[in-house]
MITIPA-110644 format. One line per 3 residues: for each residue y, x, z of N, C-alpha, C. Coordinates in Angstrom, 3 decimals. Layout:
N
Y:X:Z:Y:X:Z:Y:X:Z ~ ...
! end
This chain:
251
-1.199:0.848:0.000:0.000:0.000:0.000:1.242:0.878:0.000 ~ 2.088:0.679:-0.981:3.329:1.444:-1.081:4.473:0.593:-0.510 ~ 4.882:0.900:0.714:5.911:0.087:1.363:7.286:0.292:0.739
7.438:1.331:-0.092:8.720:1.601:-0.737:8.759:1.126:-2.187 ~ 7.722:0.429:-2.628:7.690:-0.045:-4.009:8.794:-1.064:-4.248 ~ 9.471:-0.913:-5.366:10.480:-1.884:-5.792:9.980:-2.513:-7.086
9.502:-3.734:-6.998:8.961:-4.408:-8.178:10.097:-5.122:-8.905 ~ 9.940:-5.381:-10.191:10.980:-6.129:-10.911:11.306:-7.438:-10.203 ~ 12.575:-7.775:-10.148:13.006:-8.986:-9.437:12.288:-10.220:-9.955
12.054:-10.271:-11.253:11.413:-11.460:-11.830:10.015:-11.674:-11.238 ~ 9.338:-10.572:-10.845:8.005:-10.703:-10.286:8.029:-11.284:-8.875 ~ 9.155:-11.136:-8.192:9.302:-11.738:-6.871:9.534:-13.242:-6.976
9.957:-13.693:-8.147:10.356:-15.089:-8.335:9.319:-15.896:-9.104 ~ 8.760:-15.319:-10.161:7.896:-16.060:-11.077:6.679:-16.629:-10.344 ~ 6.403:-17.905:-10.589:5.248:-18.563:-9.989:5.533:-19.215:-8.648
6.723:-18.948:-8.088:7.125:-19.589:-6.836:7.996:-20.794:-7.197 ~ 7.491:-21.988:-6.978:8.218:-23.169:-7.426:9.510:-23.408:-6.656 ~ 9.601:-22.859:-5.421:10.805:-23.171:-4.660:11.196:-22.097:-3.638
11.744:-20.952:-4.101:12.348:-20.012:-3.158:13.700:-20.492:-2.650 ~ 14.218:-21.593:-3.210:15.471:-22.195:-2.750:16.693:-21.559:-3.370 ~ 17.543:-20.989:-2.525:18.704:-20.238:-2.985:18.448:-18.763:-2.711
18.894:-17.889:-3.607:18.577:-16.472:-3.451:19.729:-15.561:-3.788 ~ 19.788:-14.428:-3.081:20.810:-13.404:-3.299:20.121:-12.080:-3.561 ~ 20.574:-11.371:-4.592:20.115:-10.007:-4.870:21.333:-9.100:-4.917
21.290:-7.999:-4.180:22.332:-6.978:-4.221:21.667:-5.630:-4.448 ~ 22.345:-4.725:-5.158:21.772:-3.411:-5.398:22.617:-2.574:-6.333 ~ 21.976:-1.578:-6.948:22.644:-0.631:-7.848:21.779:-0.426:-9.079
22.401:-0.271:-10.230:21.654:-0.071:-11.474:20.933:1.282:-11.468 ~ 19.873:1.427:-12.290:19.133:2.687:-12.346:19.982:3.896:-12.717 ~ 21.019:3.694:-13.540:21.858:4.842:-13.904:22.919:5.146:-12.843
22.970:4.313:-11.801:23.868:4.569:-10.686:25.326:4.280:-10.944 ~ 25.639:3.617:-12.055:27.046:3.416:-12.406:27.589:2.055:-12.012 ~ 26.702:1.101:-11.651:27.179:-0.259:-11.388:26.501:-0.869:-10.170
27.281:-1.656:-9.440:26.739:-2.469:-8.353:26.287:-3.799:-8.923 ~ 25.153:-4.285:-8.456:24.542:-5.516:-8.957:24.634:-6.610:-7.900 ~ 25.029:-7.791:-8.312:24.998:-8.966:-7.430:24.484:-10.157:-8.229
23.573:-10.907:-7.631:23.068:-12.119:-8.277:22.906:-13.207:-7.237 ~ 23.141:-14.434:-7.666:22.945:-15.586:-6.791:22.431:-16.752:-7.628 ~ 21.362:-17.395:-7.152:20.852:-18.571:-7.854:20.667:-19.726:-6.878
20.732:-20.939:-7.424:20.463:-22.128:-6.633:19.382:-22.956:-7.323 ~ 18.596:-23.649:-6.494:17.558:-24.546:-6.980:17.714:-25.872:-6.247 ~ 16.984:-26.891:-6.678:17.087:-28.188:-6.026:15.902:-29.064:-6.328
15.568:-29.929:-5.361:14.486:-30.890:-5.543:15.001:-32.322:-5.608 ~ 16.046:-32.621:-4.832:16.592:-33.979:-4.817:17.628:-34.149:-5.928 ~ 17.943:-35.401:-6.234:18.973:-35.685:-7.232:20.306:-35.096:-6.811
20.621:-35.185:-5.516:21.883:-34.650:-5.002:21.962:-33.143:-5.181 ~ 20.876:-32.448:-4.875:20.864:-30.995:-4.990:20.866:-30.523:-6.439 ~ 20.202:-31.277:-7.293:20.115:-30.874:-8.699:21.394:-31.151:-9.479
22.245:-31.954:-8.931:23.463:-32.381:-9.623:24.594:-31.361:-9.408 ~ 24.362:-30.117:-9.846:25.358:-29.075:-9.609:25.464:-28.124:-10.800 ~ 26.633:-27.489:-10.891:26.868:-26.408:-11.841:27.710:-25.347:-11.142
27.665:-24.115:-11.660:28.556:-23.051:-11.214:29.800:-23.045:-12.097 ~ 30.958:-22.903:-11.473:32.207:-22.754:-12.223:33.040:-21.653:-11.590 ~ 33.779:-20.916:-12.422:34.702:-19.897:-11.934:36.112:-20.462:-11.973
36.817:-20.388:-10.842:38.203:-20.827:-10.754:39.006:-19.785:-9.990 ~ 40.001:-19.234:-10.656:40.858:-18.220:-10.035:40.041:-17.087:-9.421 ~ 38.990:-16.699:-10.131:38.184:-15.574:-9.694:37.158:-15.879:-8.629
37.005:-17.137:-8.251:36.038:-17.541:-7.231:34.950:-18.384:-7.885 ~ 33.681:-18.119:-7.524:32.568:-18.902:-8.052:32.309:-20.078:-7.119 ~ 32.359:-21.283:-7.684:32.114:-22.493:-6.908:30.865:-23.215:-7.401
30.195:-23.912:-6.476:29.222:-24.921:-6.882:29.974:-26.240:-6.934 ~ 29.802:-26.979:-8.009:30.492:-28.253:-8.171:29.521:-29.286:-8.723 ~ 29.793:-30.572:-8.499:28.912:-31.605:-9.049:29.011:-31.655:-10.564
27.878:-31.828:-11.198:27.874:-32.001:-12.652:28.295:-33.421:-13.001 ~ 27.799:-34.384:-12.227:28.163:-35.790:-12.401:28.663:-36.293:-11.050 ~ 29.965:-36.433:-10.902:30.560:-36.815:-9.619:30.050:-38.159:-9.111
29.626:-39.024:-10.004:29.173:-40.359:-9.594:27.837:-40.319:-8.855 ~ 27.115:-39.211:-8.963:25.799:-39.108:-8.329:25.840:-38.432:-6.967 ~ 26.989:-37.933:-6.540:27.086:-37.197:-5.277:26.931:-38.151:-4.098
25.983:-37.820:-3.195:25.782:-38.622:-1.990:26.236:-37.891:-0.738 ~ 26.068:-36.566:-0.695:26.515:-35.784:0.464:26.949:-34.410:-0.028 ~ 28.260:-34.181:-0.134:28.746:-32.903:-0.674:28.792:-31.771:0.345
28.530:-32.052:1.620:28.818:-31.096:2.685:28.051:-29.785:2.570 ~ 26.800:-29.829:2.096:25.985:-28.619:2.045:25.734:-28.113:0.628 ~ 26.260:-28.807:-0.370:25.965:-28.386:-1.748:27.200:-27.978:-2.535
28.398:-28.270:-2.010:29.628:-27.915:-2.716:30.383:-26.883:-1.889 ~ 30.584:-25.687:-2.443:31.208:-24.607:-1.677:31.594:-23.457:-2.593 ~ 32.380:-22.533:-2.063:32.674:-21.276:-2.764:31.532:-20.314:-2.473
30.804:-19.925:-3.494:29.623:-19.079:-3.297:29.929:-17.588:-3.379 ~ 30.891:-17.211:-4.220:31.217:-15.794:-4.412:32.732:-15.650:-4.456 ~ 33.244:-14.706:-3.677:34.670:-14.403:-3.747:34.906:-12.956:-3.309
36.047:-12.422:-3.743:36.469:-11.085:-3.352:37.333:-11.165:-2.096 ~ 37.264:-10.129:-1.303:38.198:-9.962:-0.191:38.425:-8.463:-0.013 ~ 39.610:-8.011:-0.401:39.880:-6.581:-0.387:38.935:-5.873:-1.335
38.292:-4.820:-0.862:37.341:-4.070:-1.686:35.907:-4.536:-1.456 ~ 35.756:-5.812:-1.125:34.442:-6.383:-0.850:34.153:-7.557:-1.781 ~ 32.886:-7.697:-2.156:32.414:-8.848:-2.917:31.448:-9.608:-2.016
31.793:-10.850:-1.689:31.025:-11.670:-0.753:30.219:-12.697:-1.529 ~ 28.926:-12.825:-1.186:28.030:-13.782:-1.840:27.246:-14.512:-0.754 ~ 27.332:-15.852:-0.712:26.555:-16.589:0.285:26.057:-17.911:-0.283
25.179:-18.564:0.489:24.621:-19.841:0.042:25.318:-21.039:0.681 ~ 26.566:-20.850:1.148:27.278:-21.970:1.746:28.739:-21.637:1.986 ~ 29.407:-22.486:2.750:30.825:-22.254:2.970:31.112:-21.110:3.944
30.062:-20.408:4.379:30.300:-19.195:5.169:30.889:-18.072:4.319 ~ 30.928:-18.236:2.995:31.679:-17.303:2.151:33.111:-17.218:2.652 ~ 33.704:-18.366:2.910:35.076:-18.403:3.403:35.173:-17.873:4.831
34.139:-18.127:5.640:34.123:-17.618:7.009:34.169:-16.102:7.020 ~ 33.384:-15.460:6.142:33.367:-13.996:6.071:34.719:-13.479:5.596 ~ 35.269:-14.093:4.550:36.561:-13.653:4.025:37.648:-13.761:5.080
37.679:-14.874:5.792:38.675:-15.062:6.839:38.473:-14.056:7.971 ~ 37.223:-13.767:8.297:36.934:-12.798:9.335:37.398:-11.399:8.969 ~ 37.167:-11.014:7.723:37.609:-9.692:7.274:39.128:-9.570:7.361
39.820:-10.625:6.984:41.280:-10.609:7.062:41.762:-10.491:8.508 ~ 40.955:-10.983:9.448:41.308:-10.925:10.864:40.836:-9.633:11.531 ~ 40.273:-8.721:10.732:39.834:-7.440:11.272:38.407:-7.421:11.793
37.642:-8.477:11.525:36.255:-8.528:11.970:35.328:-7.867:10.955 ~ 34.147:-7.491:11.408:33.124:-6.986:10.507:32.376:-8.163:9.886 ~ 31.536:-7.866:8.920:30.696:-8.877:8.266:29.889:-9.648:9.311
29.197:-8.936:10.190:28.377:-9.587:11.210:29.187:-10.357:12.222 ~ 30.307:-9.794:12.631:31.161:-10.481:13.599:31.691:-11.793:13.038 ~ 32.040:-11.791:11.770:32.560:-13.008:11.147:31.526:-14.127:11.155
30.248:-13.761:11.010:29.185:-14.759:10.933:28.715:-15.253:12.302 ~ 29.220:-14.670:13.371:28.805:-15.099:14.709:29.192:-16.543:15.004 ~ 30.167:-17.055:14.270:30.598:-18.440:14.497:29.751:-19.455:13.727
28.800:-18.983:12.936:28.007:-19.879:12.085:26.539:-19.841:12.498 ~ 25.772:-20.835:12.034:24.336:-20.848:12.243:23.680:-21.548:11.065 ~ 22.381:-21.785:11.144:21.629:-22.408:10.061:22.167:-23.811:9.777
21.767:-24.357:8.614:22.276:-25.659:8.200:21.621:-26.787:9.017 ~ 22.363:-27.851:9.311:21.848:-28.955:10.136:21.063:-29.982:9.327 ~ 20.050:-29.512:8.611:19.282:-30.408:7.736:17.835:-30.508:8.217
17.649:-30.904:9.455:16.297:-31.055:10.006:15.438:-31.917:9.069 ~ 14.139:-31.624:8.933:13.374:-30.627:9.681:13.349:-29.238:9.030 ~ 14.086:-29.055:7.923:14.017:-27.765:7.226:14.854:-26.689:7.918
16.009:-27.082:8.489:16.924:-26.119:9.098:17.134:-24.926:8.159 ~ 17.629:-25.235:6.971:17.807:-24.219:5.940:18.629:-23.041:6.453 ~ 18.138:-21.818:6.282:18.893:-20.645:6.732:20.183:-20.466:5.934
21.164:-19.877:6.575:22.350:-19.404:5.861:22.101:-17.945:5.514 ~ 22.101:-17.648:4.212:21.931:-16.271:3.761:23.258:-15.780:3.193 ~ 23.591:-14.534:3.477:24.882:-13.977:3.076:24.715:-12.520:2.692
25.574:-12.064:1.788:25.581:-10.663:1.399:26.991:-10.202:1.098 ~ 27.221:-8.908:1.233:28.545:-8.361:0.932:28.406:-6.924:0.444 ~ 28.957:-6.668:-0.729:29.037:-5.305:-1.254:30.408:-4.748:-0.901
30.431:-3.535:-0.348:31.684:-2.856:-0.021:31.837:-1.645:-0.930 ~ 32.949:-1.580:-1.629:33.215:-0.494:-2.566:34.132:0.534:-1.909 ~ 33.750:1.814:-2.028:34.547:2.867:-1.402:34.234:4.212:-2.044
35.300:4.935:-2.391:35.189:6.316:-2.882:34.229:6.458:-4.067 ~ 34.302:5.519:-4.993:33.471:5.599:-6.190:32.030:5.225:-5.985 ~ 31.708:4.648:-4.845:30.345:4.221:-4.557:30.352:2.875:-3.874
29.230:2.501:-3.314:29.162:1.223:-2.620:28.039:1.238:-1.594 ~ 28.091:0.288:-0.707:27.007:-0.022:0.218:26.994:-1.540:0.356 ~ 25.962:-2.076:0.968:25.935:-3.526:1.097:25.197:-3.978:2.349
25.547:-5.170:2.773:24.938:-5.795:3.938:24.410:-7.169:3.568 ~ 23.343:-7.569:4.259:22.771:-8.893:4.057:22.497:-9.509:5.417 ~ 22.544:-10.828:5.479:22.348:-11.533:6.740:21.566:-12.811:6.508
20.768:-13.177:7.513:20.128:-14.487:7.502:20.249:-15.079:8.901 ~ 20.734:-16.311:8.965:20.866:-17.063:10.208:19.875:-18.207:10.123 ~ 18.880:-18.231:11.010:17.835:-19.241:10.888:17.400:-19.749:12.257
16.757:-20.893:12.251:16.322:-21.506:13.490:15.258:-20.653:14.172 ~ 15.341:-20.567:15.479:14.377:-19.778:16.235:13.061:-20.528:16.437 ~ 13.083:-21.858:16.204:11.863:-22.645:16.373:11.912:-23.895:15.492
10.852:-24.687:15.566:10.734:-25.861:14.694:11.667:-26.998:15.077 ~ 12.267:-26.926:16.254:13.144:-28.004:16.699:14.616:-27.687:16.501 ~ 14.942:-26.493:16.017:16.330:-26.122:15.802:17.100:-25.927:17.094
16.423:-25.427:18.125:17.044:-25.321:19.447:18.068:-24.206:19.561 ~ 17.965:-23.180:18.719:18.892:-22.051:18.786:18.830:-21.279:17.479 ~ 19.822:-20.404:17.269:19.924:-19.648:16.018:19.529:-18.190:16.226
18.620:-17.714:15.404:18.265:-16.295:15.376:19.084:-15.619:14.288 ~ 19.612:-14.417:14.564:20.540:-13.735:13.662:19.979:-12.372:13.261 ~ 19.931:-12.120:11.967:19.419:-10.857:11.451:20.408:-10.286:10.440
20.722:-9.009:10.592:21.635:-8.343:9.667:21.001:-7.041:9.196 ~ 21.171:-6.750:7.913:20.580:-5.560:7.298:21.659:-4.793:6.553 ~ 21.659:-3.471:6.689:22.665:-2.629:6.035:21.957:-1.632:5.132
22.444:-1.500:3.891:21.798:-0.645:2.900:22.790:0.282:2.206 ~ 22.360:1.521:1.955:23.157:2.399:1.102:22.863:2.099:-0.352 ~ 23.690:2.633:-1.229:23.448:2.480:-2.656:22.372:3.476:-3.098
21.294:2.970:-3.705:20.211:3.800:-4.224:19.972:3.392:-5.671 ~ 19.976:4.336:-6.567:19.810:4.039:-7.984:18.541:3.238:-8.252 ~ 18.709:2.132:-8.963:17.563:1.335:-9.386:16.991:0.414:-8.335
17.597:0.408:-7.141:17.040:-0.385:-6.045:17.957:-1.543:-5.684 ~ 17.352:-2.698:-5.456:18.078:-3.856:-4.954:17.286:-4.504:-3.838 ~ 17.928:-5.434:-3.142:17.254:-6.200:-2.095:17.491:-7.682:-2.335
16.458:-8.456:-2.089:16.419:-9.874:-2.441:16.107:-10.695:-1.194 ~ 16.995:-11.626:-0.865:16.758:-12.527:0.254:16.909:-13.953:-0.251 ~ 16.033:-14.833:0.209:16.094:-16.224:-0.245:15.844:-17.158:0.928
16.207:-18.405:0.767:16.171:-19.324:1.903:14.767:-19.715:2.318 ~ 13.861:-19.873:1.359:12.517:-20.359:1.679:11.437:-19.409:1.165 ~ 10.287:-19.467:1.838:9.125:-18.712:1.353:8.616:-19.353:0.068
8.484:-20.678:0.104:7.973:-21.457:-1.025:8.217:-22.925:-0.713 ~ 7.720:-23.809:-1.546:7.867:-25.241:-1.313:6.985:-25.669:-0.136 ~ 7.299:-26.832:0.451:6.506:-27.337:1.561:7.194:-28.486:2.266
6.530:-29.055:3.271:7.078:-30.145:4.070:6.757:-29.887:5.532 ~ 7.724:-29.421:6.339:9.047:-28.945:5.938:8.940:-27.647:5.136 ~ 10.033:-27.249:4.535:10.029:-26.056:3.692:10.040:-24.819:4.584
9.079:-23.908:4.429:9.021:-22.737:5.307:10.152:-21.740:5.057 ~ 10.807:-21.349:6.139:11.945:-20.441:6.097:11.522:-19.029:5.724 ~ 12.390:-18.325:5.012:12.181:-16.922:4.645:11.836:-16.095:5.880
10.902:-15.160:5.716:10.447:-14.325:6.817:10.634:-12.845:6.496 ~ 10.959:-12.042:7.518:10.980:-10.592:7.375:12.249:-10.041:6.763 ~ 12.154:-8.771:6.320:13.287:-8.082:5.708:13.509:-8.577:4.272
14.733:-8.418:3.750:14.946:-8.663:2.324:13.959:-7.842:1.494 ~ 13.493:-8.423:0.410:12.456:-7.792:-0.409:13.052:-6.738:-1.343 ~ 12.342:-5.637:-1.495:12.785:-4.570:-2.393:12.514:-4.967:-3.838
13.532:-4.841:-4.689:13.373:-5.171:-6.106:13.954:-4.061:-6.966 ~ 13.431:-3.963:-8.175:13.939:-2.998:-9.145:15.018:-3.662:-9.989 ~ 16.108:-2.965:-10.194:17.186:-3.462:-11.046:17.038:-2.880:-12.451
17.891:-3.317:-13.369:17.917:-2.764:-14.724:19.363:-2.461:-15.087 ~ 19.572:-1.615:-16.080:20.928:-1.213:-16.453:21.695:-2.293:-17.204 ~ 21.003:-3.129:-17.956:21.678:-4.124:-18.788:21.829:-5.464:-18.092
23.040:-5.972:-18.004:23.276:-7.242:-17.320:22.627:-8.413:-18.038 ~ 22.607:-8.408:-19.363:21.986:-9.523:-20.080:20.472:-9.520:-19.897 ~ 19.875:-8.343:-19.894:18.434:-8.247:-19.656:18.096:-8.763:-18.254
18.901:-8.375:-17.267:18.656:-8.791:-15.893:18.845:-10.303:-15.752 ~ 19.913:-10.818:-16.333:20.174:-12.260:-16.283:19.034:-13.047:-16.913 ~ 18.608:-12.635:-18.088:17.521:-13.331:-18.780:16.228:-13.307:-17.969
15.929:-12.145:-17.371:14.674:-12.013:-16.631:14.654:-12.925:-15.408 ~ 15.788:-13.055:-14.724:15.846:-13.926:-13.558:15.764:-15.394:-13.958 ~ 16.548:-15.776:-14.952:16.581:-17.179:-15.373:15.223:-17.644:-15.882
14.566:-16.804:-16.640:13.263:-17.168:-17.194:12.178:-17.218:-16.118 ~ 12.371:-16.459:-15.025:11.375:-16.428:-13.950:11.487:-17.631:-13.022 ~ 12.679:-18.200:-12.905:12.885:-19.333:-12.007:12.144:-20.569:-12.514
11.609:-21.356:-11.591:10.855:-22.553:-11.943:11.687:-23.476:-12.835 ~ 11.179:-23.868:-13.982:11.984:-24.648:-14.938:12.397:-26.020:-14.432 ~ 11.629:-26.617:-13.531:11.981:-27.938:-13.014:13.045:-27.867:-11.922
12.978:-26.839:-11.100:13.833:-26.788:-9.920:15.056:-25.876:-10.031 ~ 15.104:-25.011:-11.032:16.267:-24.132:-11.155:17.485:-24.932:-11.585 ~ 18.659:-24.479:-11.117:19.896:-25.195:-11.429:20.928:-24.273:-12.066
21.300:-23.201:-11.344:22.348:-22.307:-11.847:22.096:-20.884:-11.380 ~ 22.638:-19.931:-12.163:22.492:-18.505:-11.873:23.796:-17.782:-12.156 ~ 24.170:-16.901:-11.233:25.338:-16.019:-11.393:24.857:-14.577:-11.281
25.329:-13.715:-12.174:25.038:-12.281:-12.106:26.324:-11.515:-12.384 ~ 26.587:-10.493:-11.578:27.738:-9.626:-11.862:27.335:-8.168:-11.731 ~ 27.887:-7.349:-12.623:27.744:-5.904:-12.567:29.158:-5.333:-12.415
29.394:-4.571:-11.346:30.706:-3.980:-11.093:30.651:-2.483:-11.329 ~ 31.496:-1.994:-12.222:31.562:-0.571:-12.548:32.082:0.199:-11.333 ~ 31.310:1.163:-10.840:31.687:1.894:-9.629:32.801:2.901:-9.870
33.084:3.184:-11.134:34.166:4.126:-11.438:35.508:3.420:-11.547 ~ 35.539:2.286:-12.245:36.834:1.626:-12.457:36.972:0.262:-11.772 ~ 35.888:-0.246:-11.165:35.961:-1.495:-10.416:35.943:-2.761:-11.232
35.786:-2.664:-12.549:35.777:-3.856:-13.400:34.440:-4.591:-13.287 ~ 34.495:-5.921:-13.284:33.302:-6.753:-13.174:32.912:-7.355:-14.518 ~ 31.624:-7.344:-14.789:31.054:-8.039:-15.927:30.214:-9.169:-15.356
30.435:-10.412:-15.781:29.833:-11.584:-15.146:29.097:-12.452:-16.155 ~ 27.956:-12.989:-15.714:27.214:-13.974:-16.496:26.948:-15.191:-15.616 ~ 27.105:-16.377:-16.180:26.824:-17.625:-15.477:25.966:-18.503:-16.371
24.852:-19.006:-15.839:23.957:-19.886:-16.587:23.821:-21.196:-15.823 ~ 24.014:-22.321:-16.495:23.899:-23.649:-15.898:22.891:-24.486:-16.668 ~ 21.878:-24.969:-15.968:20.870:-25.805:-16.604:21.441:-27.153:-17.022
22.209:-27.797:-16.138:22.693:-29.157:-16.413:23.577:-29.234:-17.644 ~ 24.503:-28.305:-17.756:25.406:-28.334:-18.911:24.840:-27.600:-20.113 ~ 23.727:-26.884:-19.897:23.120:-26.141:-20.988:23.989:-25.003:-21.488
24.785:-24.433:-20.585:25.733:-23.398:-20.995:25.412:-22.059:-20.375 ~ 25.850:-21.022:-21.070:25.797:-19.653:-20.566:27.144:-19.015:-20.916 ~ 27.817:-18.464:-19.923:29.128:-17.878:-20.157:29.151:-16.420:-19.737
30.071:-15.678:-20.337:30.260:-14.261:-20.014:31.747:-14.008:-19.868 ~ 32.097:-13.219:-18.872:33.503:-12.863:-18.709:33.624:-11.521:-18.009 ~ 34.788:-10.937:-18.169:35.095:-9.675:-17.508:36.273:-9.911:-16.577
36.237:-9.234:-15.417:37.314:-9.395:-14.454:37.972:-8.058:-14.183 ~ 39.234:-8.141:-13.757:40.010:-6.944:-13.424:39.391:-6.208:-12.243 ~ 39.773:-4.950:-12.033:39.153:-4.134:-10.976:39.206:-4.783:-9.592
38.118:-4.628:-8.841:38.040:-5.132:-7.486:38.632:-4.146:-6.495 ~ 38.803:-2.881:-6.909:39.403:-1.883:-6.013:40.376:-1.013:-6.782
! end
């Protein structure tokens, strides 16, 4: 058993009908770009009724058909935003919590101390979060999962992981192990995955690996570590669209 093996990200996803929402952070094999990816899936009509949109540089989840929305509280939020020299990616409105915390002088972990898992018993969906920090032509990243300590949701267990930039290596954290009733929460450390140099290749591999019935939207960004420019891809199942854009330097 090779505990340091980094398998292609698509192999961590393919065949799993419901990993839920997932975050991948890492560095390309050539060491020139930071990688960030976020995907959402859904089983209910409410959860499936979503698309990713970019507004003023922030990635939002929004309803595809507003008439079908029954509860927007856990499905509509800013998923990705910049704050200073940081790129924040989360599966809920704790994106804003982290950004506000950083502005107040808090660390990534300190900012999340005010949050816990989602109040959707019996699943108690974990809040997963990630942040890439750019500095001196390189980067590092942190990941967090806030999840119920037991089946009754009596308290929140908090886990934070810190990683240096390693060429070709990424880490993958997702809300669920697989489908179920209730849905089993992600266990253990973020999974080691292999990245690729090409953003379109990486985007295609993730989108094609996600379950065709339950996948909804995918965001991928590659940030140049030399000049800070972002290259972004967004894929939406509901609208049948795929978009590409470039953003000004993050640092």
